[in-house]
C-alpha positions in Angstrom: -51.3 -58.5 -36.8 -47.6 -57.8 -36.6 -46.5 -54.2 -36.5 -45.3 -52.7 -39.7 -41.5 -52.2 -39.9 -40.1 -48.7 -39.4 -39.1 -47.1 -42.6 -36.8 -44.3 -43.7 -38.1 -41.3 -45.6 -37.2 -42.9 -48.8 -39.1 -46.1 -48.0 -36.2 -48.4 -47.0 -36.7 -50.5 -43.9 -34.7 -49.4 -40.9 -32.1 -51.9 -39.6 -29.3 -52.1 -37.1 -26.8 -51.7 -40.0 -28.1 -48.2 -41.0 -25.4 -45.7 -41.7 -24.4 -43.7 -38.6 -25.4 -40.0 -38.3 -21.7 -39.1 -37.5 -18.8 -40.7 -39.3 -15.8 -41.2 -37.0 -12.7 -39.3 -38.0 -10.3 -41.1 -40.3 -6.7 -40.2 -39.5 -5.0 -38.3 -42.3 -1.2 -38.4 -42.8 -0.4 -35.7 -45.5 2.8 -36.2 -47.3 5.4 -33.4 -47.7 5.6 -32.0 -51.2 7.7 -29.4 -53.0 6.5 -27.1 -55.7 5.2 -23.7 -56.7 2.1 -23.7 -54.6 3.9 -25.2 -51.6 6.4 -22.3 -51.8 3.6 -19.7 -52.0 2.0 -21.3 -48.9 5.4 -21.1 -47.0 5.8 -17.4 -48.0 2.2 -16.6 -46.9 2.7 -18.5 -43.6 5.9 -16.6 -42.8 4.4 -13.2 -43.6 1.1 -13.7 -41.8 2.6 -15.2 -38.7 5.4 -12.7 -38.7 2.8 -9.9 -38.8 0.7 -11.5 -36.1 3.5 -12.2 -33.6 5.6 -9.1 -34.0 3.2 -6.3 -34.9 2.4 -5.4 -31.3 6.1 -4.5 -30.8 6.1 -1.9 -33.6 6.2 1.7 -32.2 4.4 4.7 -33.7 5.1 8.2 -32.3 1.8 10.0 -31.8 3.2 12.8 -29.7 2.7 13.5 -26.0 -0.2 12.1 -24.0 -0.7 9.2 -26.4 0.4 5.5 -26.5 3.2 4.8 -28.9 2.1 1.2 -29.9 1.4 1.1 -33.6 -1.7 -1.1 -33.2 -3.5 -1.0 -29.9 -7.0 -1.8 -28.7 -7.3 0.4 -25.6 -10.5 -1.0 -24.0 -10.0 1.0 -20.8 -10.1 4.3 -22.6 -12.3 3.2 -25.5 -9.8 3.8 -28.2 -8.5 1.8 -31.2 -5.1 2.9 -32.6 -3.9 1.8 -36.0 -0.7 3.7 -36.8 -1.8 7.3 -37.5 -5.6 6.5 -37.2 -7.4 6.7 -33.9 -10.9 5.4 -33.6 -13.3 6.5 -30.9 -16.3 4.5 -29.6 -18.7 6.8 -31.5 -16.8 6.0 -34.7 -17.5 2.2 -34.5 -18.9 2.5 -38.0 -15.4 2.4 -39.3 -15.0 -1.1 -37.9 -18.3 -2.0 -39.6 -16.8 -0.7 -42.8 -13.8 -2.9 -42.4 -16.0 -5.9 -41.9 -17.9 -5.1 -45.0 -14.7 -4.7 -47.0 -13.4 -8.1 -45.6 -16.6 -9.8 -46.7 -16.5 -8.3 -50.1 -12.9 -9.3 -50.5 -13.9 -12.8 -49.7 -16.6 -12.7 -52.3 -14.2 -11.3 -54.9 -11.6 -14.0 -54.2 -14.2 -16.6 -54.5 -15.4 -15.2 -57.8 -11.9 -15.2 -59.2 -10.3 -18.4 -57.9 -12.6 -20.3 -55.5 -11.5 -20.9 -51.9 -8.2 -19.0 -52.1 -8.8 -17.7 -48.5 -9.2 -21.3 -47.2 -6.2 -22.6 -49.0 -3.7 -19.9 -48.2 -4.8 -17.3 -45.7 -7.2 -18.8 -43.2 -5.7 -18.9 -39.7 -6.8 -22.6 -39.4 -4.9 -23.4 -42.5 -1.8 -21.4 -41.5 -1.5 -22.8 -38.0 -2.3 -26.4 -39.1 0.5 -26.1 -41.8 2.9 -25.0 -39.0 1.9 -27.9 -36.8 2.3 -30.4 -39.7 5.8 -29.0 -40.3 6.8 -29.6 -36.7 5.3 -33.1 -36.8 7.2 -34.0 -40.0 10.4 -32.5 -38.6 10.2 -34.7 -35.4 8.4 -37.9 -36.5 9.2 -38.1 -40.2 7.1 -38.0 -43.3 3.8 -39.8 -44.1 5.1 -43.4 -44.1 7.1 -43.0 -41.0 4.2 -41.5 -39.0 1.8 -44.2 -40.3 4.3 -47.0 -39.3 4.9 -45.5 -35.8 1.1 -45.2 -35.1 0.5 -48.8 -36.2 3.4 -50.3 -34.1 3.6 -50.7 -30.4 4.7 -47.5 -28.6 8.4 -47.4 -27.9 10.4 -45.1 -25.6 11.9 -43.4 -28.7 8.4 -42.8 -30.3 7.0 -41.6 -27.0 9.9 -39.1 -26.6 9.3 -37.9 -30.2 5.6 -37.4 -29.6 6.2 -35.7 -26.3 8.6 -33.3 -27.9 6.1 -32.6 -30.7 3.3 -31.8 -28.3 5.6 -29.6 -26.2 6.5 -27.5 -29.3 2.8 -27.4 -30.3 2.0 -26.1 -26.9 4.7 -23.5 -27.1 3.4 -22.3 -30.5 -0.2 -22.2 -29.1 1.0 -20.4 -25.9 2.8 -17.7 -27.9 -0.3 -17.5 -30.2 -2.4 -16.6 -27.1 0.3 -14.4 -25.7 0.6 -12.4 -28.9 -3.2 -11.8 -29.0 -3.3 -10.2 -25.5 -0.4 -7.9 -26.5 -2.8 -6.0 -28.9 -4.8 -4.9 -25.8 -2.0 -3.3 -23.7 1.5 -1.9 -24.2 3.4 -5.0 -25.5 6.8 -4.7 -23.8 5.2 -3.7 -20.5 2.8 -6.6 -20.6 5.5 -9.1 -21.5 7.5 -8.0 -18.5 4.3 -8.3 -16.3 3.5 -11.7 -17.6 7.0 -12.9 -17.0 7.1 -11.6 -13.5 3.5 -12.8 -12.7 2.3 -9.2 -12.3 -0.1 -9.1 -15.2 -3.9 -8.8 -14.8 -5.6 -12.1 -14.2 -7.7 -11.7 -17.3 -4.6 -11.7 -19.4 -3.7 -15.2 -18.2 -7.2 -16.4 -18.7 -7.3 -15.3 -22.3 -3.8 -16.7 -23.0 -5.0 -20.0 -21.5 -8.2 -20.0 -23.7 -6.3 -19.2 -26.9 -3.5 -21.7 -26.1 -6.1 -24.5 -25.7 -8.1 -23.6 -28.8 -5.0 -23.3 -31.0 -3.5 -26.5 -29.7 -6.8 -28.4 -30.2 -7.9 -27.0 -33.6 -4.5 -27.1 -35.3 -3.1 -30.2 -33.5 -6.1 -32.5 -33.4 -9.3 -31.3 -35.2 -7.5 -30.0 -38.3 -9.5 -30.8 -41.4 -12.7 -31.4 -39.2 -12.7 -27.6 -38.6 -12.9 -27.0 -42.4 -15.4 -29.8 -43.0 -17.8 -29.5 -40.1 -17.3 -26.3 -38.2 -16.6 -23.6 -40.8 -19.6 -22.1 -42.6 -17.6 -20.6 -45.4 -17.6 -23.7 -47.7 -21.4 -23.7 -47.7 -21.6 -20.0 -48.3 -19.0 -19.9 -51.1 -20.7 -22.8 -52.9 -23.8 -20.6 -53.2 -21.8 -17.6 -54.4 -19.6 -19.2 -57.0 -20.4 -19.5 -60.7 -19.2 -21.6 -63.7 -16.4 -19.1 -64.5 -14.6 -19.2 -61.1 -11.3 -21.0 -61.3 -10.9 -24.0 -59.0 -8.3 -26.7 -58.4 -9.5 -29.1 -61.1 -8.5 -32.5 -62.3 -8.6 -32.3 -66.1 -10.3 -35.6 -66.7 -10.4 -34.9 -70.4 -6.6 -35.5 -70.4 -6.2 -37.8 -67.5 -8.8 -40.5 -68.3 -8.8 -43.4 -68.7 -6.1 -43.7 -66.1 -3.7 -46.5 -65.8 0.0 -47.4 -65.2 2.7 -45.9 -67.3 3.4 -49.1 -69.2 -0.3 -50.0 -69.7 -1.1 -46.6 -71.1 1.9 -46.6 -73.4 0.7 -49.9 -74.8 -2.8 -48.6 -75.3 -1.5 -45.5 -77.1 0.6 -47.7 -79.4 -2.5 -49.6 -80.2 -4.4 -46.4 -81.0 -6.7 -46.8 -78.0 -7.6 -44.0 -75.6 -5.2 -43.6 -72.7 -4.9 -40.8 -70.1 -2.0 -39.2 -68.4 -3.1 -40.1 -64.9 -1.1 -43.1 -63.7 -3.2 -43.6 -60.6 -0.3 -43.0 -58.3 -2.5 -41.4 -55.6 0.2 -38.7 -54.9 -2.5 -36.1 -55.2 -4.5 -37.8 -52.4 -1.4 -38.5 -50.2 -0.4 -34.8 -50.0 -4.0 -33.5 -49.4 -4.4 -32.1 -45.8 -8.1 -33.0 -45.9 -7.7 -36.4 -47.5 -9.7 -35.5 -50.7 -9.3 -37.2 -54.0 -9.5 -34.3 -56.4 -10.1 -36.7 -59.3 -13.7 -37.1 -58.0 -14.4 -33.4 -58.7 -15.0 -30.4 -56.5 -15.9 -31.5 -52.9 -16.9 -29.7 -49.7 -13.8 -31.0 -47.9 -11.4 -29.5 -50.5 -9.8 -26.3 -49.3 -8.1 -25.5 -52.7 -4.6 -25.4 -51.2 -3.0 -26.4 -54.5 -0.7 -29.1 -53.0 -2.2 -31.7 -55.3 -1.1 -29.6 -58.2 2.5 -29.7 -57.0 2.4 -33.4 -56.4 0.9 -34.2 -59.8 3.3 -31.8 -61.6 6.3 -33.6 -59.9 5.0 -37.0 -61.1 4.4 -35.6 -64.7 8.0 -34.4 -64.7 9.3 -37.8 -63.7 7.4 -39.6 -66.4 8.1 -37.1 -69.1 4.6 -35.7 -69.6 3.4 -32.1 -69.5 2.5 -30.4 -66.2 -1.0 -29.2 -65.5 -3.0 -32.4 -65.3 -4.4 -30.9 -62.1 -4.6 -27.1 -62.4 -6.7 -24.0 -61.8 -9.5 -24.5 -64.4 -13.2 -24.9 -64.7 -15.4 -27.9 -65.5 -16.9 -25.8 -68.3 -13.5 -25.6 -70.0 -12.9 -29.3 -69.5 -16.1 -30.1 -71.3 -15.3 -27.6 -74.0 -12.0 -29.3 -74.8 -13.7 -32.7 -74.9 -16.2 -31.3 -77.4 -13.6 -29.4 -79.4 -14.9 -26.0 -78.5 -12.7 -23.1 -77.5 -12.0 -22.5 -73.8 -13.6 -19.5 -72.0 -11.8 -17.6 -69.3 -13.6 -14.6 -67.8 -11.9 -13.3 -64.7 -13.2 -9.8 -65.6 -16.9 -10.2 -65.7 -20.1 -8.6 -64.2 -19.7 -10.4 -60.9 -16.0 -9.5 -60.3 -16.5 -5.9 -61.5 -19.5 -5.5 -59.1 -17.5 -6.8 -56.1 -14.4 -4.7 -57.1 -16.6 -1.6 -57.6 -18.4 -2.0 -54.2 -15.0 -2.5 -52.5 -13.7 0.7 -54.2 -16.8 2.6 -53.2 -16.8 1.6 -49.6 -13.1 2.2 -49.3 -13.4 5.6 -50.9 -16.2 6.5 -48.5 -14.1 5.4 -45.5 -11.0 7.2 -46.6 -12.9 10.4 -47.4 -14.7 10.2 -44.0 -11.3 9.8 -42.2 -9.8 12.7 -44.1 -12.7 15.0 -43.4 -13.5 14.0 -39.8 -13.1 16.6 -37.1 -11.1 16.4 -34.0 -14.0 17.8 -32.0 -17.2 16.1 -31.2 -20.4 17.3 -29.5 -23.6 15.6 -28.4 -26.5 16.9 -26.4 -29.3 15.2 -24.5 -32.3 17.1 -23.1 -33.4 16.4 -19.5 -36.5 14.2 -19.4 -37.9 15.3 -16.1 -38.7 18.1 -15.8 -38.7 19.2 -19.4 -38.6 22.9 -18.4 -38.7 25.1 -15.3 -40.4 28.5 -15.0 -38.2 30.8 -12.9 -39.5 33.5 -10.5 -38.9 36.3 -13.0 -41.0 34.4 -15.6 -38.2 33.1 -17.8 -38.0 29.5 -18.9 -35.1 27.2 -18.3 -34.2 23.9 -19.9 -31.5 21.5 -18.7 -29.2 19.5 -21.0 -26.3 17.1 -20.7 -23.5 17.7 -23.2 -20.6 15.4 -24.1 -17.5 17.0 -25.6 -14.7 14.9 -27.1 -11.3 16.4 -27.6 -9.4 14.3 -30.1 -6.3 16.5 -30.0 -3.3 15.5 -28.0 -3.2 18.7 -26.0 -5.7 20.5 -23.8 -8.3 22.6 -25.5 -10.8 25.3 -24.5 -14.1 25.5 -26.2 -16.9 28.2 -26.3 -20.5 27.0 -26.2 -23.2 29.0 -27.9 -26.8 28.4 -28.9 -28.9 29.6 -31.9 -32.7 29.5 -32.1 -33.7 31.7 -29.2 -33.7 35.5 -29.4 -32.2 36.1 -26.0 -30.8 33.0 -24.4 -28.4 32.6 -21.4 -26.1 29.6 -21.1 -24.6 28.3 -17.9 -22.2 25.3 -17.7 -22.1 23.7 -14.3 -18.4 23.8 -13.4 -17.6 25.9 -16.4 -16.5 29.6 -16.8 -17.4 32.7 -18.7 -14.9 34.6 -20.9 -14.7 38.4 -21.3 -17.4 38.2 -24.0 -19.8 36.4 -21.7 -19.5 33.1 -23.6 -19.7 29.8 -21.6 -16.3 28.1 -21.7 -15.5 24.5 -21.1 -12.0 23.0 -20.9 -11.3 19.4 -22.0 -8.0 17.5 -21.5 -6.0 15.9 -24.2 -7.6 12.9 -26.0 -10.4 13.0 -23.4 -14.2 13.2 -23.2 -16.0 15.6 -20.8 -19.6 15.4 -19.8 -21.2 18.5 -18.3 -24.6 19.9 -17.3 -25.8 22.9 -19.3 -28.7 25.2 -18.4 -30.2 27.3 -21.2 -32.5 30.1 -20.1 -34.9 32.0 -22.3 -34.9 35.4 -20.7 -37.3 36.9 -23.2 -39.9 34.3 -22.5 -40.7 34.2 -26.2 -40.2 30.5 -26.8 -43.0 28.3 -28.1 -43.9 24.9 -26.8 -41.0 23.4 -28.8 -38.3 25.6 -30.4 -35.5 24.2 -32.5 -32.2 24.8 -30.8 -28.7 24.5 -32.2 -25.7 24.1 -30.0 -22.4 25.3 -31.4 -19.0 24.4 -29.9 -16.0 26.5 -31.0 -12.4 25.6 -30.5 -10.8 28.9 -29.2 -7.3 27.9 -30.5 -8.1 27.4 -34.2 -11.8 28.2 -34.7 -12.9 24.7 -35.5 -16.6 24.1 -34.8 -18.9 21.3 -34.1 -22.7 21.6 -33.9 -25.7 19.5 -33.0 -29.5 20.2 -32.6 -32.1 19.7 -29.9 -35.3 21.3 -28.7 -36.1 24.0 -26.2 -39.3 23.1 -24.3 -41.7 25.7 -22.9 -45.4 25.8 -21.7 
């Protein structure tokens, strides 16, 4: 008996003509367009890239013994500087708070107007826009590029493509170079890079970021948004029917047809839409989407199709807005003669805005109230205690003191919880009152061994102990708790 044919899950017989698991990339040639949203994208591009490329060179005077770069990630010393804010390693929760705020801002933007981030602010979109601008400047617009790619390569075309790739590489190289400037003093590192004296790791990261920028913005482009980025899948689960999206208003556009054909239909009293099927909305799309087919995963909501359609409507004397920020719910409402509903302010947006305000308020309050002194204590594990020859009990601790001031500070360490305790700091000193004194340099952390002795021998097996650190210059205090161990 012959073997049964292999079947797909849906029951269809398998064949050599089955659809491939991966569709090869179809080359996209976006056409240049002018309009309101294209202007907004140029402004956003200029602002965001200007901030990214030149921010490391902005200076901020923090006083002596501190770097003067406005934004600096000082990995060697474990510091993050953002203008007047200085974040220490033990304050990493501030970075966590920023990530939470960024996520909530994405959720809020999605609830208001869909993929605003993807269309205007995403680095992939911004750099791809810049690379497309270079490509059009050198090789021409859509038809010119398509014609040159279909024809045999000539010396002129080869020269144009070579110049294009050279400029792309320079943009990508400066992108990687700008990134490493956030991790060291920018002017100094630029000089070291130019004179080949910079750390080897700086050249490695510049090379990695040059390659990734050149590849993602120059070649992969829309594939990054379609296949690599998780946000389109996430935002699809977060959106609702009230979120505004770039929408083809098919209630007005259908049935589509040429200008003359639709005019004849209108004269005959037959239905005729405003869409003349010119495909300009498809030609300008950087991901090759036909917005007239509805919302699609590939669409980054950049708004260029709205500009293209508005330009066509102006030329044929019809109102703008055939493609606009709208909802399918409103399109159906107009078709059924019901009033439109626009609810930007609703439970979802109020919730996101409220959480953003709450997290922001907590972070600002925490920054405003945080101290410039930090103390942590860790008890010795072995031995937990030592009985001295006079019968007293001694415990050993390791303290860590952080001085966030920009000048040297002297601190007095005391303990509470024992009736008669003696404190000794290895390498420290005693003041005239017999207090243990430790000196910490500007913007530095000091780790020291501390011996606490119960001279009264009255401690129980575990006594709560509070360590108090007092700044001798202004009286500021920091405290932390541990335990005093005894037999």
